[in-house]
N, C-alpha and C positions, 0 to 999 in steps of 0.2 A: 508579477504573481500576486495571487490573492492576499490581502491583507487581515482579513477578519475570517471568522468561520461561516458567516453568512455568504460571503463572497464565494467560500470552498463549496458551499452547499448549491450556489447557482451555478457554479463550475462545473461542478457534478451532473447537475441536472439536463445541463446543455449537451453533456456529453453521452447520457442517457437518451436523448432525445436525437442525436447524429446516430447512436448506435440502432436505435430503432427504424430509423429512415434507412440504414444500410442492412437491416435485419432480412437474411436471403432465405429462401426454402423453409421457412417457419422455425428455421433455428436462431435463437437469442445468444447473443456474444455480448461478453463484457471484458475489457482490459482496464487495469488500474497501475497505475505506476506512483511509488513513492521513493524517493532518493534513489538507490541502485534496485530497489526491488522490484518486480513486476509480478500481477497475479492476471492470469488470462483464464477464463469460465465461458462455458459455452453448455446451451442446454435446448433440445428439441420441446421441452415439456413446460419450464419456468418460463416467468417472463424477464424482461430486463430489468425490472425493479426487484425482482426477487433474487436475481443474479447479483444486482448491486449489491443489495443489503448481505448477501453471501461474501461476496469479495470484499465488502469494504471491511469485514470482523475479520477477514483472513490478513487482509494487509494490514489492518491493525494490530493482530496478533504477531505477525513479520517482523515489523517496525520495531515492537516492543522489545521482540527475541533479539532483534538487530543492535538497539541500543545498549542493553543490558550486557552483550558479549563485547560492544565498545567498552562499556565502563568495566567490564570485568579486564580488560586486557590492560588500561590504563592505570588499572590498581595493582597491576601484577608489575608494570613497566617502574612505577613508583616504588614497590616495595624492593625491586631488584636494585634499583638506584640508591637506596637508603641502604642496602644490606652489602652492595658491592662496589658503588661510587660510580660515576658516570651517568649515564640516561637512566 
């Protein structure tokens, strides 16, 4: 697993190159995963680089929302435990 942002970027570039190699019928496709979230995107007009930029923004937004949701759930559990004892 990559340790630095530079490693993450290099891994992403390698994936883009593989996707370009598998490009069929003039359609660009990109798939990205982060934790249990997945973004799939394809286009006949956009380049793989454009799709990668779009998908990166989407996966970042989804990851932030997921983390906020997890944080809120932890806060609720903590509050419940203080009010009623137990968990």
